[in-house]
C-alpha positions as CSV (number, residue, x, y, z in Angstrom):
1,X,31.6,5.6,-24.1
2,X,33.1,2.0,-23.6
3,X,36.9,1.5,-23.5
4,X,37.3,1.2,-27.4
5,X,36.1,4.8,-28.1
6,X,32.3,3.6,-29.4
7,X,28.8,5.4,-27.5
8,X,27.8,2.5,-25.6
9,X,24.3,4.0,-26.4
10,X,23.1,4.6,-23.1
11,X,21.1,7.7,-22.4
12,X,21.8,10.2,-19.1
13,X,18.2,10.3,-18.6
14,X,18.2,6.3,-17.7
15,X,20.9,6.7,-15.5
16,X,18.6,8.6,-13.4
17,X,15.5,6.4,-13.9
18,X,17.4,4.1,-12.6
19,X,18.6,6.3,-9.7
20,X,14.6,6.6,-9.4
21,X,13.8,3.1,-9.2
22,X,16.3,2.5,-6.7
23,X,14.5,5.2,-4.5
24,X,11.3,3.5,-5.6
25,X,11.7,-0.1,-4.7
26,X,14.9,0.0,-1.8
27,X,13.9,3.3,0.5
28,X,11.4,3.0,3.4
29,X,9.0,5.9,2.2
30,X,7.1,5.0,5.2
31,X,9.4,6.4,7.4
32,X,8.3,9.6,8.5
33,X,10.7,11.4,9.3
34,X,12.0,11.2,5.3
35,X,8.3,11.3,3.6
36,X,8.6,14.6,2.3
37,X,11.5,14.7,1.3
38,X,11.4,11.6,-0.8
39,X,8.1,12.5,-2.6
40,X,10.5,15.7,-3.5
41,X,13.7,13.9,-4.7
42,X,10.9,11.1,-6.6
43,X,9.4,14.4,-8.1
44,X,12.5,15.5,-9.5
45,X,13.8,12.6,-10.6
46,X,10.4,11.5,-12.9
47,X,10.6,15.6,-14.0
48,X,14.3,15.4,-14.7
49,X,14.0,12.5,-16.9
50,X,11.2,14.0,-19.4
51,X,13.7,16.6,-19.8
52,X,16.5,15.2,-20.0
53,X,15.1,13.5,-23.7
54,X,13.8,17.1,-24.5
55,X,16.1,19.6,-23.7
56,X,19.8,20.3,-25.4
57,X,22.8,20.1,-22.5
58,X,22.7,24.1,-22.3
59,X,18.8,24.6,-22.0
60,X,18.5,21.6,-20.0
61,X,21.1,23.2,-17.4
62,X,20.0,26.9,-18.0
63,X,16.2,25.8,-17.2
64,X,17.5,23.5,-13.8
65,X,20.2,26.5,-12.5
66,X,16.9,28.7,-12.2
67,X,14.7,26.4,-11.0
68,X,17.4,25.9,-8.0
69,X,17.7,29.4,-7.7
70,X,13.7,30.1,-7.4
71,X,14.0,27.1,-4.8
72,X,17.0,28.9,-2.8
73,X,15.0,32.3,-2.6
74,X,11.5,30.5,-1.6
75,X,13.7,28.8,1.2
76,X,15.5,31.3,2.7
77,X,12.5,34.2,2.3
78,X,9.4,32.7,1.9
79,X,7.6,31.6,4.9
80,X,7.0,27.2,4.2
81,X,5.1,24.7,6.3
82,X,7.5,22.2,7.2
83,X,6.4,19.2,5.2
84,X,6.9,21.9,1.9
85,X,10.4,22.4,2.8
86,X,11.3,18.8,3.5
87,X,9.5,18.4,-0.2
88,X,11.5,21.4,-1.9
89,X,14.8,20.5,-0.6
90,X,14.6,16.4,-1.8
91,X,13.1,17.9,-5.0
92,X,16.1,20.9,-5.2
93,X,19.0,18.4,-4.1
94,X,17.6,16.0,-6.8
95,X,18.4,18.7,-9.4
96,X,21.5,19.4,-7.7
97,X,23.2,15.7,-8.4
98,X,21.5,15.3,-11.5
99,X,23.6,18.9,-13.0
100,X,26.4,17.8,-11.0
101,X,27.0,14.8,-13.7
102,X,27.4,17.8,-16.0
103,X,29.7,19.9,-14.3
104,X,30.8,18.6,-11.0
105,X,31.2,22.2,-9.6
106,X,27.4,22.8,-9.1
107,X,28.1,20.6,-5.8
108,X,29.2,23.6,-4.7
109,X,28.0,26.7,-6.1
110,X,24.5,25.6,-6.0
């Protein structure tokens, strides 16, 4: 909303798209230390942008809380090769970053 209380017309998906474009255009994806993490981030942001357009808030949050729980389980209890761990971590952290826009508490409980 703008300062007059009227909707500015910007959607959350547009903000997430800006984050994705920033990552694509400014982050050094050739850096091997972060390559897989960045791949996970980019994948998550692309999917999140699509789902922000399709789902209502309640369904969107429910879907991504469940995904975060599954990723947490995989990272804790399954044997996963290192590059997949980094990709899952980047994917998970990007989801949490967007969920925190709905409720900052998600930063601490997911």
